[in-house]
C-alpha positions as CSV (number, residue, x, y, z in Angstrom):
1,M,-6.3,-12.6,-64.8
2,S,-2.8,-12.1,-67.6
3,Q,-2.7,-16.1,-68.6
4,L,-6.8,-16.7,-69.1
5,L,-6.2,-12.9,-72.0
6,D,-3.5,-14.8,-73.8
7,E,-5.3,-18.0,-73.4
8,V,-8.4,-15.4,-75.0
9,R,-5.8,-14.0,-77.9
10,A,-4.6,-17.8,-78.4
11,A,-7.8,-18.6,-79.8
12,I,-8.8,-16.0,-81.3
13,R,-5.9,-15.8,-83.1
14,L,-6.5,-20.2,-84.4
15,R,-9.9,-18.8,-85.2
16,H,-8.2,-16.1,-88.0
17,Y,-9.8,-13.0,-86.2
18,S,-8.6,-9.3,-86.8
19,I,-6.6,-7.7,-85.0
20,R,-9.0,-5.6,-84.0
21,T,-11.2,-8.1,-82.7
22,E,-9.0,-9.5,-80.9
23,E,-8.1,-6.1,-79.0
24,A,-11.9,-5.4,-78.6
25,Y,-12.8,-9.0,-77.0
26,V,-9.5,-8.8,-74.6
27,A,-10.8,-5.2,-73.5
28,C,-14.3,-6.3,-72.8
29,I,-13.2,-9.7,-71.2
30,R,-11.0,-7.7,-68.6
31,R,-13.4,-4.6,-68.0
32,F,-16.2,-7.6,-67.1
33,I,-13.5,-9.5,-64.8
34,L,-12.9,-6.0,-63.1
35,Y,-16.6,-4.9,-62.6
36,H,-17.3,-7.9,-60.6
37,Q,-14.0,-7.5,-58.3
38,K,-11.6,-9.6,-60.2
39,C,-13.7,-12.5,-59.5
40,H,-13.1,-15.6,-62.5
41,P,-15.4,-16.1,-64.9
42,R,-15.6,-19.7,-64.2
43,D,-17.3,-18.6,-61.0
44,M,-19.6,-16.2,-62.7
45,G,-22.7,-16.7,-65.9
46,V,-25.5,-15.4,-67.0
47,N,-26.0,-13.7,-64.4
48,E,-23.3,-11.4,-64.2
49,I,-23.3,-11.2,-67.6
50,R,-26.8,-9.5,-67.3
51,Q,-25.8,-7.4,-64.3
52,Y,-22.4,-6.2,-66.7
53,L,-24.7,-5.5,-69.4
54,S,-27.1,-3.7,-67.8
55,H,-24.0,-1.6,-66.3
56,L,-22.8,-0.8,-69.9
57,A,-26.2,0.5,-70.9
58,T,-27.3,2.5,-67.5
59,D,-24.4,3.7,-66.4
60,Y,-22.3,4.3,-69.5
61,H,-25.0,4.6,-71.8
62,V,-23.0,3.1,-74.7
63,A,-24.4,2.6,-77.8
64,A,-26.3,-0.7,-78.7
65,S,-23.3,-1.5,-80.9
66,T,-20.7,-1.7,-78.2
67,Q,-22.9,-3.4,-75.5
68,N,-23.4,-6.6,-78.8
69,V,-19.6,-6.5,-78.9
70,A,-19.2,-7.1,-75.1
71,L,-21.6,-9.8,-75.0
72,S,-20.0,-11.3,-78.3
73,A,-16.5,-11.2,-76.6
74,L,-18.2,-12.9,-73.1
75,L,-20.0,-15.8,-75.3
76,F,-16.9,-16.6,-77.3
77,L,-14.7,-16.4,-74.0
78,Y,-17.2,-19.1,-72.0
79,K,-17.6,-20.9,-75.2
80,E,-14.5,-21.5,-77.1
81,V,-11.9,-20.9,-74.0
82,L,-13.6,-21.7,-70.9
83,H,-15.7,-24.4,-72.7
84,I,-18.6,-23.8,-70.2
85,E,-22.0,-24.0,-71.8
86,L,-23.7,-21.0,-69.9
87,P,-27.6,-22.1,-69.2
88,L,-30.8,-20.2,-70.4
89,I,-28.1,-17.8,-72.4
90,D,-31.2,-17.4,-74.5
91,G,-32.3,-15.2,-71.8
92,V,-29.8,-12.8,-72.4
93,E,-30.5,-10.6,-75.0
94,R,-28.9,-8.4,-77.6
95,A,-29.8,-4.9,-77.6
96,K,-31.9,-3.5,-80.6
97,R,-29.3,-1.3,-82.8
98,P,-31.3,1.5,-84.0
99,Q,-32.6,1.7,-87.7
100,R,-31.0,4.7,-89.2
101,I,-30.9,5.8,-92.8
102,P,-27.8,6.5,-93.8
103,V,-25.9,10.6,-95.1
104,V,-25.4,11.0,-98.3
105,L,-24.0,13.3,-100.2
106,T,-24.7,15.1,-103.4
107,S,-22.5,14.5,-106.5
108,D,-21.3,18.3,-106.0
109,E,-21.3,18.0,-102.6
110,V,-18.6,14.9,-103.2
111,K,-16.9,17.2,-105.7
112,R,-16.2,19.7,-103.1
113,V,-15.0,17.3,-100.4
114,L,-13.2,15.8,-102.6
115,A,-11.4,19.4,-104.0
116,H,-10.2,19.8,-100.6
117,I,-8.1,16.8,-100.5
118,T,-4.9,15.8,-102.4
119,G,-1.7,13.3,-102.7
120,T,-2.5,9.8,-102.3
121,H,-5.3,10.8,-99.7
122,H,-7.2,12.3,-102.3
123,L,-6.6,9.3,-104.4
124,M,-7.7,7.2,-102.1
125,A,-10.9,9.2,-100.9
126,S,-11.9,8.5,-104.5
127,L,-12.0,4.6,-104.7
128,L,-14.6,5.2,-101.6
129,Y,-17.0,6.9,-103.6
130,G,-15.5,6.1,-107.5
131,A,-15.7,1.7,-106.8
132,G,-17.8,1.8,-102.7
133,L,-14.9,0.5,-101.4
134,R,-15.0,0.5,-97.6
135,L,-12.7,2.1,-95.4
136,M,-10.4,-0.8,-94.1
137,E,-10.7,-2.7,-97.9
138,C,-9.4,0.6,-99.7
139,V,-6.4,0.8,-97.0
140,R,-6.1,-2.8,-97.5
141,L,-5.6,-3.7,-100.9
142,R,-2.8,-5.1,-103.0
143,I,-0.9,-4.8,-106.4
144,K,-1.9,-7.7,-107.4
145,D,-6.0,-7.1,-107.1
146,V,-5.6,-4.1,-109.3
147,D,-6.6,-5.1,-113.0
148,F,-5.7,-1.8,-115.1
149,D,-6.3,-4.4,-118.0
150,Y,-9.8,-5.0,-117.3
151,K,-10.4,-1.5,-115.1
152,Q,-11.4,-4.1,-112.5
153,I,-10.1,-4.4,-108.2
154,T,-11.2,-7.5,-106.6
155,V,-11.5,-7.2,-102.8
156,R,-10.6,-9.6,-100.7
157,D,-12.0,-11.0,-97.5
158,G,-14.2,-8.0,-97.4
159,K,-17.3,-8.1,-94.8
160,G,-18.2,-11.7,-94.1
161,E,-15.0,-13.0,-95.7
162,R,-16.1,-12.7,-99.1
163,D,-14.5,-11.4,-102.1
164,R,-16.2,-9.4,-105.1
165,R,-15.3,-7.6,-108.4
166,V,-15.9,-3.9,-108.5
167,M,-14.7,-1.8,-111.0
168,L,-11.4,0.6,-111.3
169,P,-12.7,4.2,-112.3
170,E,-11.5,5.2,-115.8
171,P,-10.3,8.8,-114.2
172,L,-8.2,7.1,-111.5
173,I,-6.2,4.8,-113.9
174,E,-3.6,7.3,-114.5
175,P,-3.0,8.6,-111.0
176,L,-3.1,5.3,-109.9
177,T,-0.5,4.0,-112.1
178,Q,1.7,7.1,-111.2
179,H,1.5,6.4,-107.3
180,L,2.5,2.8,-107.8
181,H,5.8,4.3,-110.0
182,K,6.3,5.8,-106.1
183,T,5.5,2.9,-104.3
184,K,7.2,0.9,-106.5
185,S,10.7,2.5,-106.0
186,Q,10.1,3.0,-101.9
187,H,9.6,-0.8,-102.0
188,E,12.7,-1.4,-103.7
189,A,14.9,0.6,-101.4
190,D,12.4,-1.2,-98.5
191,V,14.4,-4.8,-99.6
192,V,17.6,-2.8,-100.0
193,A,17.5,-2.2,-96.8
194,G,15.9,-5.6,-95.2
195,H,13.0,-4.5,-94.6
196,G,11.2,-5.4,-97.8
197,E,8.4,-8.1,-95.9
198,V,4.7,-7.7,-96.2
199,Y,2.3,-9.5,-93.5
200,L,0.6,-12.2,-95.3
201,P,-2.5,-13.8,-93.9
202,Y,-3.1,-17.1,-92.5
203,A,-0.2,-19.3,-93.7
204,L,0.7,-17.7,-96.2
205,A,4.3,-16.6,-95.3
206,R,5.3,-19.9,-94.1
207,K,3.7,-22.1,-97.7
208,Y,5.1,-19.6,-99.8
209,P,8.5,-18.1,-97.9
210,A,9.7,-15.7,-100.9
211,A,5.8,-14.3,-101.5
212,A,6.1,-11.3,-98.5
213,T,9.2,-9.5,-100.5
214,E,7.4,-9.9,-103.8
215,W,5.7,-6.7,-105.3
216,V,2.3,-8.1,-106.4
217,W,1.8,-9.2,-102.2
218,Q,2.7,-4.9,-101.1
219,Y,-0.5,-2.7,-100.5
220,V,-1.3,-0.1,-102.7
221,F,-1.2,2.6,-100.4
222,P,1.7,1.7,-97.6
223,A,2.0,4.1,-94.6
224,S,5.0,6.7,-94.6
225,K,6.7,4.5,-91.8
226,L,8.0,1.6,-91.0
227,S,6.2,-0.7,-88.0
228,V,6.6,-3.0,-85.2
229,D,4.1,-5.4,-86.3
230,P,1.8,-6.3,-82.6
231,R,1.4,-9.8,-82.8
232,S,4.8,-11.5,-84.3
233,G,7.2,-8.4,-83.6
234,A,8.2,-7.9,-87.3
235,V,9.4,-4.7,-88.1
236,R,7.7,-3.7,-91.9
237,R,6.2,-1.6,-93.8
238,H,2.2,-1.6,-92.7
239,H,-0.4,-0.3,-95.1
240,A,-1.5,3.6,-94.6
241,S,-3.3,4.5,-91.7
242,E,-7.1,4.8,-91.8
243,D,-7.3,7.2,-89.1
244,H,-5.4,9.4,-91.1
245,L,-7.6,8.9,-93.9
246,Q,-11.0,9.5,-91.9
247,R,-9.7,12.6,-90.7
248,T,-8.6,14.1,-94.1
249,V,-12.0,13.3,-95.3
250,G,-13.5,14.9,-91.8
251,R,-11.7,18.2,-92.7
252,A,-12.9,18.6,-96.3
253,V,-16.2,18.0,-95.3
254,K,-15.9,21.2,-93.1
255,A,-13.9,22.8,-95.5
256,S,-16.5,22.8,-97.9
257,G,-18.9,23.9,-95.5
258,I,-21.1,20.9,-95.8
259,T,-23.3,20.9,-92.6
260,K,-24.2,16.8,-92.8
261,R,-22.2,14.4,-90.7
262,A,-20.5,12.8,-93.7
263,S,-17.5,10.5,-93.0
264,C,-15.4,7.8,-95.4
265,H,-18.2,5.6,-94.9
266,T,-20.4,8.5,-96.5
267,L,-18.6,8.5,-99.5
268,R,-19.7,4.5,-100.0
269,H,-23.6,5.4,-99.6
270,S,-23.0,8.7,-101.9
271,F,-21.9,5.7,-104.6
272,A,-24.7,3.3,-103.9
273,T,-27.1,6.3,-104.3
274,H,-26.2,7.5,-107.2
275,L,-25.9,4.4,-109.0
276,L,-29.4,4.2,-108.3
277,E,-30.1,7.0,-109.5
278,A,-28.9,6.6,-111.9
279,G,-31.0,3.6,-112.8
280,Y,-28.7,0.6,-112.3
281,D,-31.1,-2.3,-110.6
282,I,-30.2,-3.0,-106.8
283,R,-29.1,-7.1,-107.1
284,T,-26.2,-5.4,-109.5
285,I,-25.1,-2.4,-106.9
286,Q,-25.6,-5.3,-104.2
287,E,-22.8,-7.1,-105.8
288,L,-21.1,-4.2,-106.3
289,L,-21.2,-3.6,-102.2
290,G,-21.1,-7.1,-101.1
291,H,-24.1,-7.1,-99.1
292,A,-24.6,-10.3,-98.2
293,D,-28.3,-9.8,-98.1
294,I,-30.5,-7.2,-100.4
295,S,-32.7,-5.9,-97.2
296,T,-29.5,-4.2,-96.8
297,T,-29.0,-2.6,-100.2
298,M,-32.7,-1.9,-100.2
299,I,-31.6,1.3,-97.3
300,Y,-30.7,3.2,-100.4
301,T,-34.2,3.2,-101.6
302,H,-35.7,5.1,-98.6
303,V,-32.5,7.3,-99.4
304,L,-34.3,8.3,-102.8
305,N,-36.8,8.9,-101.0
306,R,-38.4,6.0,-103.5
307,G,-40.0,3.5,-101.0
308,G,-40.1,1.0,-104.4
309,R,-42.8,3.1,-105.7
310,A,-41.5,7.0,-106.1
311,V,-44.4,8.6,-103.7
312,K,-44.8,12.1,-104.2
313,S,-46.0,14.3,-101.7
314,P,-50.5,14.8,-101.8
315,L,-49.2,18.9,-101.9
316,E,-47.6,18.0,-105.1
317,L,-50.6,16.4,-106.4
């Protein structure tokens, strides 16, 4: 199994998939093989895949998204690693994800949540709400992508590997500038200690050997400690932990007395909804959020209970 999983990792890295996708796919494939008593995937096919997906749904009651990730991992294994075209693959149906209306905080609730967050996490949470960033887009932000003159942020390789530009809120310019002064001093100390390199995507590290230590390529929100890269084994400073920010926001929501199930992504939902309430058109909001399909952005009209027409209850009439 270990040799097969190494081949899976190699195929994933060849296609520049993220480390998270690699970990998820490898774990799914390992569990699939163990479920079938370590039978080699070459000796299995569609029926075994269907049995395993049914096992996940009936015995483990996993969410539809988890079942779909498992199916994607197995399809990747057969097509890209084993080079086997499965017959009747259309017969394996993906679980249907439930359509849910996102949780949204009011402006007052956002203020209350942010009031219970301090330091760097306050700055990060403010960007989630003030610029509509996704959690990983925030922690992976690099110095070169923050433009103070034009008051904008360039989001690189967002969802679907799409770049986009969002606003840099005026109230965050001063605290972000002060934060970067401290970060630069920390980076200079890392360079002196021999740990000043940062992870660079794709082949940039080989193409531009000096870029890894340059200030402009460093993370805006670096980790507090050095760590070992799980792929290369290099010791360097990674970006801040997204888990720490999630826990901080979760504690702030509880401390503010809000009963909604709010999270970091709720701040992004609130960003879109409040822009819609302010009268900005749906296409502009779509571009700021980085949605490929306008139908994804339209969910916020349901949050406002407008449905496109601002329908009133007959009780009000």
